[in-house]
C-alpha positions in Angstrom: 28.9 50.9 48.3 26.5 49.7 45.6 26.3 45.9 45.1 25.8 44.4 41.7 22.6 42.4 41.3 24.4 39.9 39.2 27.9 39.4 37.8 28.1 41.1 34.5 30.3 39.9 31.7 33.0 42.3 30.5 32.2 44.1 27.2 34.9 42.0 25.3 33.1 38.8 26.3 29.7 40.0 25.4 30.9 41.4 22.0 32.8 38.1 21.3 29.7 36.0 22.1 27.5 38.2 19.8 30.0 38.0 16.9 30.2 34.2 17.3 26.4 33.8 17.5 25.8 36.0 14.4 28.6 34.3 12.5 27.3 30.8 13.3 23.7 31.8 12.5 24.9 32.5 9.0 26.8 29.2 9.0 30.1 30.9 8.3 33.5 29.7 9.6 35.8 32.1 11.4 37.9 32.1 8.2 34.9 33.1 6.1 34.1 36.0 8.3 37.8 37.0 8.5 38.0 37.1 4.7 34.9 39.3 4.5 36.4 41.9 6.8 40.0 41.4 5.6 41.6 40.1 8.8 43.3 36.9 9.8 41.1 34.0 11.1 43.0 34.1 14.4 41.8 37.7 14.8 38.2 36.5 14.7 39.0 33.8 17.2 40.5 36.4 19.6 37.4 38.6 19.2 35.1 35.7 19.9 37.0 34.6 23.0 37.0 38.1 24.3 40.8 38.2 24.3 40.8 41.4 22.2 38.3 44.1 21.2 38.1 45.2 17.6 38.9 48.8 16.7 36.0 51.0 15.7 36.9 50.6 12.1 36.9 46.8 12.4 33.7 46.9 14.5 32.0 48.8 11.6 33.3 46.2 9.1 32.0 43.4 11.3 28.6 45.0 11.6 28.4 45.6 7.8 29.4 42.1 7.0 27.0 40.5 9.6 24.3 42.9 8.4 23.5 44.4 11.8 24.1 47.7 13.5 27.1 48.3 15.7 24.7 48.7 18.5 23.3 45.2 17.9 26.8 43.9 18.3 27.1 45.4 21.7 23.8 44.2 23.3 23.4 40.9 25.1 22.2 38.0 23.0 19.1 37.6 25.0 17.6 40.7 23.5 17.8 39.6 19.9 15.6 37.2 17.9 16.5 33.5 18.0 19.1 32.0 15.7 16.5 30.9 13.1 15.1 34.4 12.8 18.6 35.8 12.4 19.4 33.2 9.8 16.3 34.0 7.8 17.0 37.7 8.1 20.5 37.2 6.7 19.1 35.2 3.8 16.5 37.9 3.0 19.0 40.8 3.3 21.0 39.4 0.4 18.0 39.4 -1.9 16.8 42.2 -4.2 13.7 44.0 -2.8 11.3 42.4 -5.2 12.6 38.9 -4.4 12.5 39.7 -0.7 8.9 40.7 -1.0 8.1 37.5 -2.9 9.7 35.3 -0.2 8.0 37.2 2.6 4.6 36.8 0.9 5.3 33.1 0.3 6.3 32.6 4.0 3.2 34.4 5.2 0.9 32.4 3.0 2.6 29.2 4.1 2.2 30.1 7.8 -1.5 31.1 7.3 -2.2 27.8 5.5 -0.6 25.8 8.3 -2.6 27.6 11.0 
């Protein structure tokens, strides 16, 4: 018999926590995310609570809307950047490439100046 080193959360709970973390980092309500993936807000609530698991089709829509890979939705939150980095990444992902480069250059110069 093999003993577990620590109690592990079921996949539904891990996935729900990741969805909630990513949604909140973008400052979206459950209703806003639901609208983006064309489901009811209660569906998002059930996902986030770990009460239900999305279908593969819905999981793909969630990943696309949250601008992450499906794999990123399935990993524990401790392996991802902090919420501020996720929020910045989400903002940048919505920009045109030239605008994104401009913002990154500005951010780098600001950080260099403050050091």
